[in-house]
N, CA, C and O atoms as a GROMACS GRO file, in nm:
protein
  356
    1MET      N    1   0.087  -0.106  -0.009
    1MET     CA    2  -0.008  -0.008   0.014
    1MET      C    3   0.086   0.131  -0.007
    1MET      O    4   0.176   0.153   0.075
    2ARG      N    5   0.064   0.212  -0.107
    2ARG     CA    6   0.147   0.332  -0.104
    2ARG      C    7   0.039   0.457  -0.056
    2ARG      O    8  -0.065   0.478  -0.119
    3VAL      N    9   0.079   0.539   0.069
    3VAL     CA   10   0.010   0.647   0.091
    3VAL      C   11   0.016   0.744   0.002
    3VAL      O   12   0.130   0.781  -0.029
    4ILE      N   13  -0.079   0.801  -0.050
    4ILE     CA   14  -0.071   0.927  -0.123
    4ILE      C   15  -0.089   1.062  -0.070
    4ILE      O   16  -0.026   1.162  -0.106
    5SER      N   17  -0.206   1.057   0.044
    5SER     CA   18  -0.221   1.191   0.125
    5SER      C   19  -0.288   1.137   0.252
    5SER      O   20  -0.350   1.031   0.256
    6VAL      N   21  -0.268   1.223   0.360
    6VAL     CA   22  -0.330   1.201   0.487
    6VAL      C   23  -0.380   1.332   0.526
    6VAL      O   24  -0.309   1.427   0.494
    7SER      N   25  -0.488   1.354   0.589
    7SER     CA   26  -0.552   1.459   0.638
    7SER      C   27  -0.616   1.423   0.778
    7SER      O   28  -0.650   1.312   0.821
    8VAL      N   29  -0.622   1.547   0.837
    8VAL     CA   30  -0.690   1.524   0.986
    8VAL      C   31  -0.752   1.644   1.031
    8VAL      O   32  -0.686   1.741   1.068
    9LEU      N   33  -0.903   1.638   1.029
    9LEU     CA   34  -0.974   1.743   1.082
    9LEU      C   35  -1.001   1.728   1.237
    9LEU      O   36  -1.037   1.625   1.293
   10SER      N   37  -0.975   1.854   1.298
   10SER     CA   38  -1.028   1.871   1.436
   10SER      C   39  -1.123   1.937   1.478
   10SER      O   40  -1.101   2.058   1.474
   11ASP      N   41  -1.233   1.905   1.523
   11ASP     CA   42  -1.364   1.997   1.579
   11ASP      C   43  -1.394   1.960   1.704
   11ASP      O   44  -1.507   1.932   1.746
   12ALA      N   45  -1.280   1.962   1.772
   12ALA     CA   46  -1.272   1.942   1.916
   12ALA      C   47  -1.339   2.050   2.011
   12ALA      O   48  -1.392   2.017   2.118
   13LEU      N   49  -1.332   2.194   1.961
   13LEU     CA   50  -1.374   2.298   2.025
   13LEU      C   51  -1.282   2.326   2.180
   13LEU      O   52  -1.223   2.428   2.214
   14THR      N   53  -1.295   2.223   2.239
   14THR     CA   54  -1.234   2.272   2.399
   14THR      C   55  -1.097   2.182   2.404
   14THR      O   56  -0.998   2.237   2.452
   15THR      N   57  -1.086   2.064   2.363
   15THR     CA   58  -0.970   1.978   2.391
   15THR      C   59  -0.875   1.964   2.278
   15THR      O   60  -0.910   1.901   2.178
   16ALA      N   61  -0.754   2.019   2.287
   16ALA     CA   62  -0.681   2.015   2.169
   16ALA      C   63  -0.593   1.881   2.163
   16ALA      O   64  -0.525   1.854   2.262
   17PRO      N   65  -0.591   1.797   2.053
   17PRO     CA   66  -0.502   1.671   2.064
   17PRO      C   67  -0.363   1.716   2.065
   17PRO      O   68  -0.325   1.775   1.964
   18GLY      N   69  -0.288   1.702   2.151
   18GLY     CA   70  -0.146   1.742   2.154
   18GLY      C   71  -0.064   1.697   2.025
   18GLY      O   72   0.015   1.770   1.965
   19ARG      N   73  -0.091   1.580   1.995
   19ARG     CA   74  -0.036   1.520   1.867
   19ARG      C   75  -0.138   1.410   1.809
   19ARG      O   76  -0.208   1.334   1.876
   20VAL      N   77  -0.131   1.416   1.694
   20VAL     CA   78  -0.208   1.301   1.610
   20VAL      C   79  -0.109   1.213   1.529
   20VAL      O   80  -0.050   1.255   1.429
   21GLY      N   81  -0.091   1.071   1.585
   21GLY     CA   82   0.028   1.011   1.473
   21GLY      C   83  -0.065   0.907   1.429
   21GLY      O   84  -0.170   0.868   1.481
   22VAL      N   85   0.006   0.866   1.305
   22VAL     CA   86  -0.044   0.778   1.205
   22VAL      C   87   0.075   0.675   1.176
   22VAL      O   88   0.192   0.714   1.173
   23TRP      N   89   0.041   0.551   1.157
   23TRP     CA   90   0.165   0.451   1.128
   23TRP      C   91   0.094   0.313   1.070
   23TRP      O   92  -0.023   0.275   1.081
   24PHE      N   93   0.194   0.261   1.012
   24PHE     CA   94   0.136   0.122   0.947
   24PHE      C   95   0.170   0.003   1.070
   24PHE      O   96   0.280  -0.009   1.122
   25GLY      N   97   0.062  -0.072   1.101
   25GLY     CA   98   0.062  -0.180   1.182
   25GLY      C   99  -0.022  -0.174   1.290
   25GLY      O  100  -0.100  -0.079   1.280
   26THR      N  101  -0.034  -0.239   1.390
   26THR     CA  102  -0.124  -0.233   1.494
   26THR      C  103  -0.035  -0.240   1.646
   26THR      O  104  -0.089  -0.242   1.757
   27GLY      N  105   0.112  -0.242   1.619
   27GLY     CA  106   0.207  -0.266   1.733
   27GLY      C  107   0.202  -0.133   1.780
   27GLY      O  108   0.104  -0.059   1.778
   28ALA      N  109   0.348  -0.100   1.834
   28ALA     CA  110   0.383   0.014   1.889
   28ALA      C  111   0.362   0.129   1.795
   28ALA      O  112   0.364   0.114   1.673
   29GLU      N  113   0.342   0.234   1.848
   29GLU     CA  114   0.330   0.368   1.785
   29GLU      C  115   0.449   0.394   1.686
   29GLU      O  116   0.540   0.315   1.712
   30TYR      N  117   0.478   0.474   1.588
   30TYR     CA  118   0.571   0.522   1.536
   30TYR      C  119   0.669   0.603   1.594
   30TYR      O  120   0.771   0.636   1.533
   31THR      N  121   0.637   0.644   1.735
   31THR     CA  122   0.746   0.704   1.793
   31THR      C  123   0.844   0.607   1.869
   31THR      O  124   0.951   0.636   1.922
   32THR      N  125   0.789   0.499   1.863
   32THR     CA  126   0.899   0.357   1.909
   32THR      C  127   0.946   0.298   1.795
   32THR      O  128   1.063   0.260   1.790
   33THR      N  129   0.863   0.284   1.692
   33THR     CA  130   0.906   0.197   1.563
   33THR      C  131   0.900   0.282   1.443
   33THR      O  132   0.823   0.266   1.349
   34VAL      N  133   1.006   0.393   1.457
   34VAL     CA  134   1.005   0.496   1.332
   34VAL      C  135   1.000   0.456   1.176
   34VAL      O  136   0.972   0.533   1.084
   35ASP      N  137   1.038   0.305   1.164
   35ASP     CA  138   1.000   0.261   1.036
   35ASP      C  139   0.859   0.246   0.978
   35ASP      O  140   0.840   0.229   0.858
   36ASN      N  141   0.757   0.255   1.075
   36ASN     CA  142   0.648   0.221   1.055
   36ASN      C  143   0.560   0.370   1.053
   36ASN      O  144   0.437   0.372   1.044
   37ALA      N  145   0.646   0.496   1.065
   37ALA     CA  146   0.565   0.626   1.042
   37ALA      C  147   0.535   0.642   0.918
   37ALA      O  148   0.601   0.611   0.818
   38ILE      N  149   0.393   0.714   0.928
   38ILE     CA  150   0.348   0.781   0.821
   38ILE      C  151   0.350   0.924   0.833
   38ILE      O  152   0.413   0.986   0.747
   39VAL      N  153   0.287   0.992   0.934
   39VAL     CA  154   0.266   1.119   0.944
   39VAL      C  155   0.229   1.155   1.107
   39VAL      O  156   0.157   1.083   1.175
   40GLY      N  157   0.286   1.267   1.151
   40GLY     CA  158   0.231   1.329   1.300
   40GLY      C  159   0.198   1.465   1.274
   40GLY      O  160   0.276   1.539   1.213
   41PHE      N  161   0.056   1.514   1.329
   41PHE     CA  162   0.010   1.624   1.312
   41PHE      C  163  -0.042   1.677   1.472
   41PHE      O  164  -0.081   1.607   1.564
   42ALA      N  165  -0.029   1.810   1.467
   42ALA     CA  166  -0.089   1.881   1.585
   42ALA      C  167  -0.206   1.974   1.539
   42ALA      O  168  -0.183   2.094   1.526
   43PRO      N  169  -0.332   1.923   1.514
   43PRO     CA  170  -0.433   2.004   1.444
   43PRO      C  171  -0.501   2.138   1.534
   43PRO      O  172  -0.562   2.231   1.483
   44GLY      N  173  -0.475   2.121   1.665
   44GLY     CA  174  -0.522   2.218   1.760
   44GLY      C  175  -0.684   2.178   1.778
   44GLY      O  176  -0.723   2.063   1.762
   45THR      N  177  -0.780   2.299   1.818
   45THR     CA  178  -0.896   2.241   1.845
   45THR      C  179  -0.998   2.250   1.742
   45THR      O  180  -1.102   2.186   1.737
   46THR      N  181  -0.950   2.346   1.652
   46THR     CA  182  -1.046   2.359   1.509
   46THR      C  183  -0.943   2.354   1.417
   46THR      O  184  -0.927   2.461   1.358
   47GLY      N  185  -0.875   2.273   1.388
   47GLY     CA  186  -0.782   2.316   1.299
   47GLY      C  187  -0.765   2.174   1.184
   47GLY      O  188  -0.826   2.070   1.207
   48PHE      N  189  -0.699   2.186   1.093
   48PHE     CA  190  -0.697   2.113   0.984
   48PHE      C  191  -0.543   2.094   0.896
   48PHE      O  192  -0.492   2.191   0.840
   49GLN      N  193  -0.491   1.982   0.894
   49GLN     CA  194  -0.348   1.954   0.857
   49GLN      C  195  -0.352   1.847   0.762
   49GLN      O  196  -0.432   1.753   0.766
   50SER      N  197  -0.268   1.864   0.681
   50SER     CA  198  -0.260   1.744   0.549
   50SER      C  199  -0.123   1.749   0.503
   50SER      O  200  -0.049   1.847   0.506
   51GLN      N  201  -0.095   1.619   0.455
   51GLN     CA  202   0.029   1.591   0.387
   51GLN      C  203  -0.002   1.510   0.249
   51GLN      O  204  -0.075   1.411   0.250
   52THR      N  205   0.051   1.554   0.145
   52THR     CA  206   0.050   1.484   0.017
   52THR      C  207   0.160   1.457  -0.037
   52THR      O  208   0.231   1.556  -0.053
   53TRP      N  209   0.206   1.349  -0.076
   53TRP     CA  210   0.342   1.308  -0.145
   53TRP      C  211   0.336   1.310  -0.292
   53TRP      O  212   0.234   1.266  -0.346
   54PRO      N  213   0.428   1.352  -0.360
   54PRO     CA  214   0.431   1.337  -0.497
   54PRO      C  215   0.402   1.176  -0.529
   54PRO      O  216   0.413   1.087  -0.445
   55ASP      N  217   0.364   1.158  -0.661
   55ASP     CA  218   0.352   1.007  -0.725
   55ASP      C  219   0.463   0.945  -0.684
   55ASP      O  220   0.577   0.992  -0.693
   56GLY      N  221   0.426   0.807  -0.625
   56GLY     CA  222   0.532   0.727  -0.597
   56GLY      C  223   0.623   0.761  -0.480
   56GLY      O  224   0.703   0.677  -0.439
   57ASP      N  225   0.615   0.876  -0.427
   57ASP     CA  226   0.692   0.914  -0.306
   57ASP      C  227   0.651   0.890  -0.176
   57ASP      O  228   0.727   0.912  -0.082
   58GLY      N  229   0.540   0.848  -0.160
   58GLY     CA  230   0.454   0.831  -0.012
   58GLY      C  231   0.512   0.720   0.068
   58GLY      O  232   0.599   0.649   0.019
   59PRO      N  233   0.472   0.702   0.180
   59PRO     CA  234   0.501   0.601   0.268
   59PRO      C  235   0.447   0.468   0.206
   59PRO      O  236   0.336   0.466   0.153
   60LEU      N  237   0.525   0.355   0.214
   60LEU     CA  238   0.492   0.231   0.157
   60LEU      C  239   0.498   0.125   0.271
   60LEU      O  240   0.595   0.106   0.344
   61GLY      N  241   0.376   0.056   0.277
   61GLY     CA  242   0.364  -0.049   0.370
   61GLY      C  243   0.313  -0.184   0.289
   61GLY      O  244   0.294  -0.171   0.168
   62GLU      N  245   0.295  -0.284   0.336
   62GLU     CA  246   0.259  -0.402   0.290
   62GLU      C  247   0.110  -0.394   0.218
   62GLU      O  248   0.022  -0.318   0.258
   63VAL      N  249   0.094  -0.485   0.106
   63VAL     CA  250  -0.035  -0.492   0.056
   63VAL      C  251  -0.139  -0.518   0.187
   63VAL      O  252  -0.098  -0.584   0.282
   64ASP      N  253  -0.251  -0.472   0.185
   64ASP     CA  254  -0.352  -0.468   0.288
   64ASP      C  255  -0.321  -0.453   0.429
   64ASP      O  256  -0.386  -0.509   0.518
   65GLU      N  257  -0.205  -0.364   0.451
   65GLU     CA  258  -0.174  -0.362   0.596
   65GLU      C  259  -0.252  -0.253   0.661
   65GLU      O  260  -0.307  -0.163   0.597
   66VAL      N  261  -0.255  -0.265   0.798
   66VAL     CA  262  -0.335  -0.232   0.868
   66VAL      C  263  -0.263  -0.069   0.888
   66VAL      O  264  -0.142  -0.050   0.886
   67VAL      N  265  -0.362   0.033   0.905
   67VAL     CA  266  -0.292   0.175   0.948
   67VAL      C  267  -0.377   0.203   1.072
   67VAL      O  268  -0.498   0.190   1.084
   68SER      N  269  -0.284   0.246   1.163
   68SER     CA  270  -0.332   0.286   1.316
   68SER      C  271  -0.296   0.431   1.317
   68SER      O  272  -0.210   0.483   1.246
   69TRP      N  273  -0.392   0.504   1.426
   69TRP     CA  274  -0.352   0.624   1.455
   69TRP      C  275  -0.427   0.675   1.611
   69TRP      O  276  -0.535   0.628   1.647
   70ASP      N  277  -0.366   0.754   1.675
   70ASP     CA  278  -0.356   0.782   1.786
   70ASP      C  279  -0.347   0.927   1.833
   70ASP      O  280  -0.323   1.010   1.745
   71THR      N  281  -0.363   0.968   1.952
   71THR     CA  282  -0.382   1.088   1.971
   71THR      C  283  -0.319   1.104   2.111
   71THR      O  284  -0.336   1.004   2.182
   72THR      N  285  -0.251   1.204   2.167
   72THR     CA  286  -0.183   1.216   2.306
   72THR      C  287  -0.306   1.277   2.414
   72THR      O  288  -0.301   1.281   2.537
   73THR      N  289  -0.398   1.316   2.338
   73THR     CA  290  -0.499   1.381   2.431
   73THR      C  291  -0.650   1.330   2.363
   73THR      O  292  -0.692   1.368   2.253
   74GLU      N  293  -0.723   1.233   2.458
   74GLU     CA  294  -0.872   1.189   2.416
   74GLU      C  295  -0.952   1.315   2.382
   74GLU      O  296  -0.978   1.410   2.457
   75THR      N  297  -0.988   1.295   2.239
   75THR     CA  298  -1.095   1.386   2.198
   75THR      C  299  -1.209   1.344   2.160
   75THR      O  300  -1.274   1.413   2.081
   76GLU      N  301  -1.266   1.202   2.212
   76GLU     CA  302  -1.393   1.160   2.200
   76GLU      C  303  -1.405   1.141   2.044
   76GLU      O  304  -1.331   1.061   1.987
   77THR      N  305  -1.495   1.211   1.977
   77THR     CA  306  -1.552   1.166   1.848
   77THR      C  307  -1.507   1.329   1.736
   77THR      O  308  -1.549   1.359   1.624
   78ALA      N  309  -1.438   1.382   1.803
   78ALA     CA  310  -1.398   1.517   1.730
   78ALA      C  311  -1.273   1.517   1.625
   78ALA      O  312  -1.228   1.614   1.565
   79LEU      N  313  -1.238   1.410   1.621
   79LEU     CA  314  -1.107   1.400   1.490
   79LEU      C  315  -1.149   1.316   1.374
   79LEU      O  316  -1.205   1.208   1.393
   80PHE      N  317  -1.123   1.363   1.248
   80PHE     CA  318  -1.167   1.288   1.156
   80PHE      C  319  -1.048   1.284   1.056
   80PHE      O  320  -0.997   1.387   1.013
   81LEU      N  321  -1.010   1.172   1.026
   81LEU     CA  322  -0.868   1.114   0.940
   81LEU      C  323  -0.908   1.068   0.792
   81LEU      O  324  -1.007   0.997   0.774
   82THR      N  325  -0.841   1.103   0.703
   82THR     CA  326  -0.865   1.073   0.570
   82THR      C  327  -0.753   1.014   0.529
   82THR      O  328  -0.649   1.070   0.566
   83ILE      N  329  -0.742   0.915   0.462
   83ILE     CA  330  -0.625   0.866   0.398
   83ILE      C  331  -0.652   0.802   0.255
   83ILE      O  332  -0.740   0.718   0.237
   84VAL      N  333  -0.562   0.853   0.148
   84VAL     CA  334  -0.589   0.812   0.026
   84VAL      C  335  -0.461   0.750  -0.002
   84VAL      O  336  -0.352   0.799   0.026
   85TYR      N  337  -0.484   0.625  -0.067
   85TYR     CA  338  -0.386   0.526  -0.080
   85TYR      C  339  -0.416   0.461  -0.228
   85TYR      O  340  -0.516   0.482  -0.297
   86ARG      N  341  -0.298   0.372  -0.260
   86ARG     CA  342  -0.345   0.274  -0.385
   86ARG      C  343  -0.245   0.146  -0.333
   86ARG      O  344  -0.140   0.163  -0.271
   87GLU      N  345  -0.302   0.012  -0.375
   87GLU     CA  346  -0.227  -0.098  -0.353
   87GLU      C  347  -0.104  -0.138  -0.450
   87GLU      O  348  -0.125  -0.168  -0.567
   88GLU      N  349   0.008  -0.139  -0.401
   88GLU     CA  350   0.122  -0.153  -0.485
   88GLU      C  351   0.196  -0.269  -0.440
   88GLU      O  352   0.191  -0.301  -0.322
   89GLN      N  353   0.272  -0.342  -0.533
   89GLN     CA  354   0.324  -0.457  -0.488
   89GLN      C  355   0.466  -0.464  -0.496
   89GLN      O  356   0.525  -0.564  -0.457
   0.00000   0.00000   0.00000
């Protein structure tokens, strides 16, 4: 799987996530397993951040690999994550 873009929208209003991390796999976060890192954001309470890579240059995981994400501050249902990808072998 090749990641083309990732975006996160925060509609938290009162509690800002300190960090939103996105990585390949279900194990340790990308802060411990750097090779699995996709992106890290800090969108604030009502922010939007995104990362787009040039064709063929985005993070590459295994076919059908799980992508996980986490935040340093619990924000309930106030974060929205969008990942655009394509399967590559």
